[in-house]
N, C-alpha and C positions, 0 to 999 in steps of 0.2 A: 354511741359506741360503734367502733368499726369492727365488723365481723368478717374476717378474711377467709374466703372459701376457695382460694387458689388451689389448694392441695386436694380439695374434694371435687367441687363442681368445675373448677378450672381444669383439673386433670382429665375431665370427661370431654375436653375439646378433641375433635377428630385429629388424630396424628400426634397428640401429646401423650407421652408416657414417661413417667418419672420412676427411677429406681429408689430404693429405700434411702440410700446415701443422699441422693439429690433432694429428696423430700425433707430430710432432716436439715440439710444445709439451707434450704429455703426457709424452713421454720425458724432457724437461728437468725436469719436475716429479717424475718417478720418480727422477731423479738426486738431487734435493733430498731426497726421501723416504729415499734411501740403500738402495734395493733392491740385491740382489747380482747379479741377472741380469735383463735386459730381453729378453723374446722379442719381437722387433720385427715379425715377419711371416713370410709364406710366399712367398719371392721368385719362385718359378717360376710362381705362380698368376696373376699379372697384372703389367703394366708399372708400375702404381701401387704394388703391393706391393713390387716390386723397388726402385723409386725411394725409397719411404719407409724401407726397411731400409737402403739406401745412405746416406740423409740422417742417419738416427739413428746409423749407424756413424761418420759424420763428426764427431759431437759431441765436443768436447774432454773428456778425462777423464771417468770415470764407471764404471758397472758393466760387467760382461761383456755384450756384445750377442749374442743368439742368433737364429738363423733356422731355420725348419722346412723339412724336405725329406723327401719319400718316399724309400724305399730304391732309388732309381734314379739313374743317372749324371747325367742332365740337371738333376735337382732339386739334387743335391749341388754340381754345378758352378755353378749359378745362385746358390745360397746363399753359396758361397765367394766368388764374384765380388761379390755385393752387400755382403758383410761385410768385404771385403779392406782397407778403410781404417781399420777399428777396431784399436785397440791390443791388445785382447784379445777374441777372439770365439769363439763356440761354434756348431758345426753340430749340430742336433738332428734325428735321422732316425728314422723310425718305419715299422712294417709291421704289418698285422693278423695276430693270432696265435690268436684263438679259432676253434673249428671253424666257427662261423657266418660269421665274416669270411673264413676261408680258402675255404670252399665258395662264398661269394658273389663275392669279388674274384678268386679264382684258379680259377674254374670250368673254364676252357679246359684241354683235356687236355695242352697243351704244358707245363703246370706239374706234370704227373703225373696218373696215372689214379686212384690210391687216395688217401685222406686222408693216409696216412702218406707217400706220395711227395710230395704237395703240401707237407706240413710240412717235408720235407727241402729242398725248393726255397725255401720261405720262409726257412728258417734260413740257407741259402747266400746268398740275396739280402741278408739283414740283415748278415751278416759281410762280404760284398763292399762294402756301402755304408759300413760302419765303416772298413774298410781304405782306401777311397777318400777318405773325409772326413779321415782321419789324414794324408793327403798335404798337406792344406791347413792343419790346425791340430791341436795336441795335445789340445784340449778338445772331446770328442765325446760327445754324449748319445744314448742309444737308448731308444725307447719301444715295447714290445710292445702294440699297440693292442688294446683290449678285454681287458686282462690279467685283469680281474675275472671274466671268464667263460672264460678260457683253461685248458685241461687243465694241472694243476699240473706233471705230468711234463715236458710239452713246454715249459712256461714256464721250468722249471729248466734244461733243455737249451739253450734259445735264449739265456738270460741268461748262462749259463756261456760259451757260444760267442762272444757279442759282447764280453764282457769280455776273453776271450783274444785277440780281434781288435783290442782297443785302446780300447773304450768306457770313458770315465772316470766317466760318470754313467749309471745305469740307472733309468729312470722307470717306475713301476708305475701305469698309469692305470686308474681305475674309470670307463671311458668312458661307461657308461650310468647311472651313479649308482645301481647295483643293490645294492651291498654294504652290510652292516651294520657298525658300528664295531668290534665284537669280532672279527667275521669278517675284516675288512680288516687289523686289527692282527695277527691270527694268520697271515694270508697273508704279511705282511712277515717275521714271525718264522720262518715255514716256509722262506722263501727264504734267510734268513740261515743257517739250519741246513743246507740242502740244496745251495746253490750253492757249490762248493768254493772259487772265487776271489772270492767276494762282497766280501771286504775290499779288493780292488784297485779298487773303484769306490764312488762315493757312491750311496746309495739315495735316489731321489726319489719323490714321489707326486703324482698329478694327479687330484683327485676332482671329480666332477660332482654337482650338487645335486638330481637328479630326485626323491629322497625327502627332501630337506631335511637330508641328513646329511653334506654335503661337508666342513664344518669338523670335525665330530665324527670322521669317518673320517681326516682329515688328522692330528688330534691323537693319535688311536689309533695311527696309523702312526709318529709321532714317538716315542711310548712304546716301540715295537717295534724302532726302529733307523733309521727314515728320517731323513736329515739335510738334505734339501732339500724344500721344499713349493712346488708350483706353484699359483698363485692369481691372483685378479684384484681390482682395486679395485671396491668395491660388490658383488662376487660376480657381475659381468656375464659373459655367455657364452652358448653355444648352449643351447637349450631352457630349463631352469630355472637355468642358470648354473653357475659354477665355485665353488670354495671362496673365501670372502670373505677377502681379505688382512687387512683391519683386525681381523676377529674372531680370526683365528689369532694375529696379532701381540699383540693386547691380552690374549688368554687366557694366553699365555705370560708376559706382563709382569705382569698383575694377580695371577695365581696363581703368582708366582715361587717361593713356598715349596714348591709342588707339583712343580715341574719343575727339572731341572738345565740346561735349555736356554733360550737367549735369541736374539733377533735384533738386528741392528744398525740397525733401522728408526728413523728420526727421527719419533717418534710425533706431534710437534707439526705435522707436515706431512700427517697422515692426513686431517684434515677438508678443507683446501684441495684436496687431490688428489681426494677424493671429489666435491667440488663441480665441479671442472674436468671430470672424466670424465663426470659427469652432464650438464653443459651441452653439451659437445661431441658426446656420443653421442645426446643427446635422450632418454636413458632416465632417468626420474625415480627417485629413491630413495624407497622406500615410507616413510611417516611413522614406522612402528614398527620400521624396520630397526635392528638392534643397532648401537650406537656412532655412526653417522653419520645416522640418520633424525632428522627434525625433533622427534619426540617422545621421542628416546632418553633425554634427561635432564629431561623435563618430566613432571609428574604432577599430578593433580587433587586427590587426597586427601593429607592430611598424615601418613598412618599408616606410610609407608615410612621 
């Protein structure tokens, strides 16, 4: 499955801001592109975010519409309310799970005094959030934020617990773009071996491009059992961006003899989608960008 987060994580790119009209137009284009899931925004974060998620949910027929929510009650209620007019929608909830995130975000002693106590609080908050989201929809996704740097034992525990609570997709984010492709693939394989109920959920991955490896990491994860990839048009997103959707889709398509996997993307719509996102966000596509850059199919010498 292709989970497009251009309108949520993509819009968090420095300098990118989209108004509601532009977001809805991009969503219509993503429907033409035939993505499986559109992550439309983070409804609780502002009135504009809420409204744009609502407007995208109102679009007739199309992919599953998802909205992001922290693992707290008001976020989940806001997401459910914004999504409620969609025929099929997903609530995507997340919580920080690495020691760095836990010590930083849950430093208050009310979350527990020791790291272990805080971890148990985080695990309970995650499970409560899933249970609550399930009262609105059967389609619930969970992300352990900063999974790339999370203690593997705790990662196994929390993933097992959220699946038992009803999560249907578990997303493994490389939040800081820190992981190497072999290492990331092994992490997915490790989770498949160690999480007893992993077959009850779809494994997703969400890779950042800080070291230029987001697409390589995503493809490595597919080889190891991931069946959903979270990506953006032109690879836009926070800092160095996200995995580039067009590169993942075309790698699977062009090297089909190498993979048993395919996407339902209408590849003829990749270029128009790239241009629309570039013009609305004001983020230019670098000329040598793979597949959609101006120079991608141009060359000076005749030797290739």
